[in-house]
C-alpha positions in Angstrom: -9.3 31.7 4.8 -9.9 31.2 0.9 -12.8 28.9 -0.4 -11.5 26.0 -2.3 -12.5 26.1 -5.9 -15.3 23.7 -6.9 -14.3 20.5 -8.4 -16.8 18.2 -10.0 -16.7 14.6 -10.7 -17.3 15.4 -14.3 -14.3 17.9 -14.5 -12.1 15.0 -13.1 -13.3 12.7 -15.7 -12.7 15.2 -18.5 -9.1 14.6 -17.8 -9.4 11.2 -19.2 -8.6 10.1 -22.8 -11.3 9.6 -25.1 -10.5 5.7 -25.0 -10.8 5.5 -21.5 -14.2 7.3 -21.4 -15.7 5.2 -24.0 -14.5 2.0 -22.1 -15.8 3.2 -18.8 -19.1 4.5 -20.6 -19.3 0.8 -22.0 -18.8 -0.7 -18.4 -21.6 1.3 -17.5 -23.9 0.3 -20.3 -24.4 4.0 -21.2 -26.1 4.3 -24.8 -24.7 6.3 -27.8 -21.1 6.0 -26.8 -19.5 5.9 -30.2 -21.2 9.4 -31.3 -20.7 11.5 -27.8 -18.2 14.4 -27.8 -15.5 14.1 -24.9 -17.1 16.8 -22.7 -20.4 15.0 -23.3 -19.2 11.7 -22.2 -17.7 12.8 -19.3 -21.0 14.3 -18.0 -22.8 11.3 -19.1 -20.6 9.1 -16.9 -20.7 11.6 -14.0 -24.5 11.5 -13.8 -24.8 7.6 -14.3 -22.7 7.2 -11.3 -24.2 9.6 -9.1 -27.6 8.0 -10.0 -26.3 4.5 -9.3 -25.0 5.9 -6.0 -21.5 5.1 -6.5 -20.1 7.9 -4.8 -21.7 7.1 -1.4 -20.4 3.5 -2.0 -16.9 4.8 -2.3 -17.0 7.3 0.3 -17.6 4.5 2.9 -13.8 3.6 2.6 -13.2 6.7 4.3 -12.5 7.5 8.1 -14.3 10.1 10.0 -11.2 12.3 10.0 -11.0 12.1 6.0 -14.5 12.9 5.8 -14.4 15.7 8.1 -11.4 17.2 5.8 -13.9 17.0 3.0 -16.8 18.6 4.9 -14.1 21.5 6.0 -13.6 22.3 1.9 -17.3 23.0 1.5 
């Protein structure tokens, strides 16, 4: 079986527009938003979400079956 490509949260965030990233950073109270480059902003938002435990909170809505699927792709 072919291993799935690693896909990080910051990769997904990089698909957002600059406007959306800046709005999300503002919502998260990330400093220095106006001077950050697109990829740097995505990395900063990703780090902040992971630090806050936001990922774990969002994963709580998944069923055991859905979590099993995610574990199988590791």
